[in-house]
Every structure is written in structure tokens, then in C-alpha cells.
N, C-alpha and C positions, 0 to 999 in steps of 0.2 A: 484475253489471256492474261493471267497474273503470274507474278513471281511466287513460286511455291517451293517447299522442301528446303534443300540445302542452299539454293540460290536465294530464297527469301531470308533464311537465317543469316546468310552472309551479307545481305543488303541492309538489314536492320542494325544501325549503329547508334541510333538516338535512344533517349530514355523512354521507358514504358512502350507505348504502342507507336511511337514515331520512328520512322525509318532513318531520319537524319536529324541532327541537332537543330538545323535551321528551320525545319518544319515545326519543331516544338517551340522555338522562339516566335515564329510567325503566329501560331495558334494562341500562345499566351498573350502576345501583343493584341491580337484581334479580340480576345476575351476581355482584356482590360478596357479597350475602347468601348466594346459593347456594354460592359458593366457600368462604365461611366455614363454612357448615353441613357441606359435604362434607369440608373439612379437619379439622373436629372429629371427624366420623364416621370419617375415614380413620385416626385414631390407634387407635381400637378395632379397625378392620379390620386394621391392621398388626400389632397384638398377637395377634389371633386366628390370623393366617396365618404369623406368625413373621418378617415383613418388618421392616426398619428403620422406625422411626416417621417419619423425614423422608420416606421413600418414600411411605408412606401419606398423609402430609399433602400432598405435591406431587401425588399422584394425585387426591386430593379437590379440590385447588385447580383442577387442569386440568379435571376433570369438571364442577365447578360453574360454572366460567367460560364453558363453552360456551353458557350461557344468553344471552350477549351477542349471539349470531347467530341468535336465535330467529325474528326476522322474515324474515331472508334465507334460512335453511336450517332450517325447522321440523322436517323429517324427521330431519335429523342430530341435533338436540337430543333428539327422542323416542327415537331409537336409543341415544344415550348414556345416557339415563335408564333404558332397559331393560337396558343392559349393566351398569350399576352397581347395579342392584336387588339382586343376590345379596350385595353387600357391605353391604347395609343403609345405603345413603347416597343422597342426592339426592331427598329428598321434595319440596322446593320445585322442584327441577329437573324432576321428573316432572309435578307439577301444572301449572306454567307452560308446560311443553313441550306437554302434551296440549291445554291451552286454546288456545295459539297455533296448533297444528296444526288444530284444529276450526274456528277462526275464519278460517283462510286460504282461498285460492281453489283449493286442491288438489281433485282429484276426490273424491267421497264414498267411492268404493271404497278409495282409499289411506288416507283418514282412518279408515275402518272397520277395515282390516287392521291398521294401526299401533295403534289403540286396543285391538283385540283382543289383539295381542301384549303390550301393556303390562298389560292385565288378567290374562292368563295368567301373565306373569312375576311380577306382584304376588301372585297367588293361590298360585303354587308356593312363592315365598320365604316368604310368611306361613305357609303350611301347614307347611313344614319347620321354621321357627323356633318356632312354637307347639308343635309336636309334641316338638321337642327340649327346650323349656322344661318341658313337662309331664312328660317322662321324667326329667328331673333334679330335679324338685321333689317336695315331699312331698304336694301336693294331688292327690287322685285325682278326675278328672272323666270323664264319659262320652265315648265315642268320637265322638259327634255334635258335641262342642264344637269340635274342631279344624277340621273342614270348615266349620262355621258361622262361626267367627271368620275363617277364610281367605277365604271367599266375601264376607262382610260387609266385610272390610277392602279386598279387591280392588275390589269395586263402589264402596265409599265413596271410594276414592282415585281411581278412573278415571272414573266416571260424571259427577260434578258438573263437573269442568273441561271434559269433552267437551261436555256439554249446554250449559253456559254459552258455550263457544266457538261452537257451532253457532248459538245464539241471536244472539250479537253479530255473527257473520259474516252471518247472514241480514238482520239489521237494517241493517248497513252497506251491504249490496247493495241493500236496499230504498231507503235514503236516496239512494244514488248514482243509482238508477234514477229516483227522483222528481226529483232535481236535473237529470238529463239530459232528462226529459220536460218539466220547467219551462223549461229552456233551449230545447228544440225548439219548445215552444209559443210562447215569446217570439219566436223567429225567424220562426215562421209568422205570428204577429200582425204583426210588422214587415213581412213580405212582403205580407200582405194590406193593410196600411196604405199601402205603396208602390204597390200595384196600384190601390187605391182613389183615391189621389192622381193616378195616371196616368189612370184613367177620368174623374175629375173634370176634369182638364186637357183631356182629349179632348172631354168634353161641353161645356166652356166654348168650346173652339175651334169645335166644330160649331155651337154656338148663335150665336157671333159671325158665322160664315159665313152662317147662316140669316137673322140680323137684317139683315146687309148686303144679302143677296139680296132680302129682302122690301122693305126701304126703297128699293132701286133700282127694283123693280117699281112701287112706289107713286109715286115722284117722277120718276125719270129720263125716262120716256116723255112725261109732260106737259111737263116742262121742255124736252125736246128740241123738242116741237111749238111751245112758246112761242118758242124761239129762231128756229125756221123762220118762224113767223108774224111775228115782229119784223123779220126780214130782209126778208120780203115787204112788210111795212108801210113799211119805209124805202124800198123800191124804187118803190112805187106811191103814195106819199103825195101827190106833186104831180100825177101823171098821172091817177089815178083815186081821188078823195077818198072815194067811196062804198065802194069795195073796201077802202080803208085803214081806214075806220070799222069795217067788218065784221071785218077782221083784228085791229083793236084790241080789239073786243068778245070775239073768241075768245081773245086773249092774256089778257085780264082774267078770263074764265071759268076758263081752265085754271090760271091763277095762284091764283085763289081755291080751286079744288079741291085743288091741290097743298098750299096752306097749311093747308086744313082737315085733310087727311090727316096732314101733319106734326104739327099740333097734337094730333091724336088719339094718335099714337105717343108724343109727348113728355109727354102728360098723365099716363101711368102713372108716369113718372119723378117728376113734381111731386107726385103724390098718394101715391106709395109703395105703391099697390095692386098685387097680383100677378095680377089677372085681366084679361082683355081688356075685360070689361064696364065696369071702372072707367075705362078710357080713353075709352069712349064716353059713360059716364054723367056726365062732367063733374066730379063731386066738388066739394068746397068749396075755397075759396081756401086757399093755403098761404103762410105768412109767408116773405118773402124771406130767404135766408141760412140757413133751417132745414135740418137734415139731410135731411129728406124732399124738399126742393126741389133738392138737389144732383144732379149727373149730367150728362153731356154725351154726345151721340151725334154721330158723324161718319160720313157715308156718301159714297162716291164712285162714279162710274160711269166706265167706261173701255172702250176697244176694244183689239183685238189689232192686229197689224201688217197693213198693206194689202198684198194680193197682187194685182198688176195685170199684165195682158198688154199694156197700153197706158197712155197718160196718163189718170190719174183713174179707173182701173178698180177695181171691186170693193171689198169690205170684209172684214175678218176679225173682225167681231163686237164688240159692246160688252158690257160686263159689269157685274156687281154686285160691289162691293168696298167695304170699310170701311177707311178710312185709319187710323182710331183711334176707340176708344170707351172712356171711363172711367166705368163705371156707379157710381152711389152705393152705398155699403156697405149701405144700407137696402133696396135694390131688387135682387132676384135677377135674374141674367142671363136665366133662363128666362121671367120675367115680362115683361121687355122684348121678348124674342123673340115671346112670345104677343101682346103689344100690336102689334108690328110686323106680325105675320101677320094679326091682326084688321083692322088698318088697310088692309093690302093687299087683304084680302077685300072691303072696302067701297069700294075705289078706283073701281069702275065700277058697283057695285050701287046702284040708285036707291031701292029700297024695303026696305032692310035685309035683302037676300038673303044667301046663303051665300058670295058672292064672284063673281068673273068666271067666265063660262062660255062654251062654244062658241057659244051663241046670240047672244052679244054681239060676235062677230067682225065682223059687218057694221058695227056702230057703230065698232069700232076701225079698220077699214079706211076708214070714212067720215071719221074724224078725220085720217088721213094724206092722204086725197084732198083734204080741205079745206085742208090745208097745202101743196097744190100737187104732191103726188106722183101720178104716173100709175100707179095700182095697181088690180088687179082680183082678185076673190075667186071661186074655183071650188070648188064642193062636189060631191063624188062619193059615191055610195051613199045608202042610206036614213038619214036623220037620226035619231039616237037620243040618249037622255039617258044619260050615264055618271056614274060616281061623281064627287063634287065635286072630289076631289084630282086626278083624271085631267083633268077639264075645266079646272081652274085651271092645271095644268101646261101643257096644250096652248095655252091662251090666253096664258100668260106667254112661251112660246117664240115664238109669232107676234108678240107685242108687242115683245119684245126684238129680234127680227130686223128689224122695221119701224123701230125706233129706230136700229138700226145703219145702215139705208139712209139715213135722214135725216142721220146724222152723216157718212157717208163716201161716199155716192153720191147726193147731192142731185139731184133731177130725173130719176133713172133710172127706167125702166119696171120695175114690180115685179109679180110674180104670186104670189098666195097660194093654195095648194091644200090642201084638207081632204078626206081620204078616210075614209069610214066603212066599215070592214071587219068581218068576222065576229067575231074575237076581239081586234081592235086598231083603233086610230085613228091615222092618219098625217097629218102636216102638213109642208108644204114652202113655204119663202119663197125666191124666186129673183129677183134683180135683174139687169138688164142693165148694161153700162157706162154711167156718167153721160155725158150729152151735153157737148160742149166748151163752155167759157164759163160754166158754172154755178159760182159761187163756193162754196168750202167753208163749211159752216155754222159752223165754228170751235168745235165742242163739245169739251169735255175728254175724254180717254180714259185708261182705267186698265188695259186689257188683260185684263179678267176676265169679259167678257160671255159668250164662248163657254164658258168654264169654268163659269159659273153655270148656263147652259142645260144643259150636259152633266150637272152634278150633279143638277139637277131631274129630268131624264129617267132617269138611272141609278138614282136613289132608288126609282123605280117599276118597275125592271127593264126599261126600254125601251132603244132604240138611238138614238144621236145621231150624225149625220154632218154635217160642214160643210167647205167649201173652195171655192176659185175654180172657175169654169166655163171651158170652152174659149173662150167668147166674150169673156172678160174681166170677167164679172160675179162674183157670189158666190151660193152656194146653202147654205141651212140646212135640214136634213131631220131629222125625229124620228118615231119609231114608238113608241106607248105601248100596253101591254096593257090591256085594259078590265077584266080580272078582278083 
């Protein structure tokens, strides 16, 4: 693997084709040494061939100087070394040329062919020179000496630079591969970190939404009933003192229940515990101003836009929404959500049960009826017990829909239908247009009620539909799978 593209452009800092200045200095130095060697050997070559000495010197200089382009054109350098081998010059040229060729990125077959050519050329030249020397000398040796010397010299001059070049090239490619793999791994880790941050942000957003929804379920319904009872108390205080006393007692009871549930949810923030049981267990007191005592929770309830066919008609749902929440750095967001869910589950459970269930719809309807709403409950099918999450979701949908009627259609006749079917349970809350002359309850709205109900139902794979009726009222319907 080689450096290419932008990485290669960034790596080239030397002149021309050299990647680094020191590479250029090295090649120029080797070329000068090789040119000097070939020039000296060119003198003897010129005398043997009868050429003028300057011609032999110039020839040697030019041949040796080709080593300066060994990185750019290694094949040309090796071919020049093979060409000048019969003149017995260019030893350094041949060694460095073969090393550069073997360490390059050229295909192995080209490296093998050129190395073989250099080996054969060296073998032939050595064989001829040794044979000539033996013939003109006085020493008599066996015929096996010439081939042995020729082969040994050819292998000794060719094999070491080729093997060293192959090793250096393989090591260079390995290092580049490791660097690329390290860079790829670093990019993958960065990508995983970014995705983890995105998932964490998504989880925080989901947890905030769930906390807001649970807090709304715990508080908003009771507070809405308190406002309705307070308005009724103001209206009948002088006309019917006994009814005023009853309304005042209801307001007090609901206020205490709402306060207890809020205290349970906020208890986990003060104690710093991450389990729902810590919120109900009370825990020990915490010093004011300590880190464990920090944290603030804000929850808001709201409704959507009113869709009316006439004056004062219908509602478009109330919602669960959190205007802002700044948790303590010591308390995980999930712990607060768990505490809110636990408090919501205890909102109407009298004996420490698992939370609101469909069996408590009659009590829920009775609370609205006590607040002056004309509401009736109709149950169809065989009553069954479902999973707690299904029953809680169905209960919360009915509770939120009744809260919206109190907010936007006070005094309107309301029908609550609950149908037990084979593989699903359906609920519907429908109110008529409110009668004229009934004052608005004046409850705040945030426009998130229908969104919260839809999120609850969709989380279980159910279907949620809401909208105004032809008569000018409003209908909320939901179907939940029981499996």
C-alpha cells in the first residue's frame, strides 16, 4: 500500500520527485560517488579500447550520474548498470540500482526479470575476465575455478541488494498498511463516539419527554379538578354552605394528594438516589445547598387549539409538557424519570399496587362527576385483566381526555366507553358542546396533551385518533393491543 492522493501530496516536501530533502541529498551524494568511480574506471576502459581518455572519463561520469534518478526511474538505472558491466565499471551503480528496484512498488515479475538480467550479465563478464586472466597468467588452475568464481561473484553482487531491497520494500508497505489501519480505526472510533453522543442525546430527550408526561399524569388531573371545585365553591359559598364545605374538603384532599406525589418525585433529587424506592422510602435529611440537594423540575400542562362548530364548542386536548428541567449533576436523568414513573404509578393506588388500572376508571369518572361534569361510563365485553403497562396507558388516556373536558368544555355531557375485545382493548371519550353561560375554567394550556396521548399509545403499537365531532364536541379514541 502506498501513500496516494492528499496524503501523498502532503508527504512530498522535497524538490522534484523526492519526498524529503534528505532523500535528495542522499541520492545526489550516491550519484557523485558513482560518477567518480565510473570516471576512474573509464580511464582503463578507454585505454583497453583505444578511445581517448577524456571520452572514457565522460562516459563514466554520465553512466555513474544516472544514480540520481534511481527513485524516479529505477528500471533505467538497472539497465544502465547492465549496459556498462562489460566495461568493468559501475559496481556501486549496480548495487544501489538493484536495491532500489527491489524496494520499489514495481511488479515482482519485472523485478525478477531485471535481477536475472543483471545476474547473467555479471556472470558472463566475470567468466570472461577470469578466463582471460588465467590464460595470460602463469598460475595453472583447474577448469572448475572459472565457473565457480563467476557464479560466486554474480550471486554475491546481485543477491544481497535484491534481498535487502525486497525486505525494506515489504517493511515499508507493512508500516504504511499499519498507519492506514490505525487511521481507519481512529476514524471509526470517532464515528462511534459521535453516534454514541447522538444516542445519548436522543435518550436524554426521550427521558425528558417521559418525565414531563409522567409528571403531568400525576399532577395535572388533580390540579384541574381542584380548579373546577374551587370555581364551584366560589359560586355556591353563599347559596349552599354545606355544598361549599364539601367542595372545600375535596379541594383539600386533592391538594394533599398532589403535594404528596410531587414530594415523592422530588425526593429522589434531594436524596441523590437512582431508584424509585428511594423516593418512597423517605431517606435521611440532606443539608441545604449540598450538591445532592440541587436540581429543579418544571412541568407544564397544556392543550391544543379549540376546534369549534359553534360558540364554546369542543377541545383539542391537553398535554404533558415540560417547560424546563435542570437536573443535578449528581442525579442521572433516568433516575428522575424512574421516580416520576413510580410516583405516577402510585397516583391512585391506595395499597401500594402497581399503578392505575382499568378497574379504577369508575373512581376516576366519579371524581369528574363530583366536580359537576355530567359523565357516564359504558363498559362493553367481558372484563379482563391486562398487562400493567396496557392498563396504565388506557387509564392515562381516559384521564387526560377528562382533564381536557374540564379545561375546555366545562359542563358538557361526556361519555366514556371501554370495549374489551379479543386481542385489543379500545377506549373512547366524547364530549358534547358545552352549554351556554358556563364560564371557562381558566386553566393554562401548552398544546401537548394530544401529543402525549399519541406517544403513549404508539409506544405500545396501538392506534390513536382525535378530532372534533359533527355536533361540535370533541372525540378521543384509542385502541391498544393486549399482547
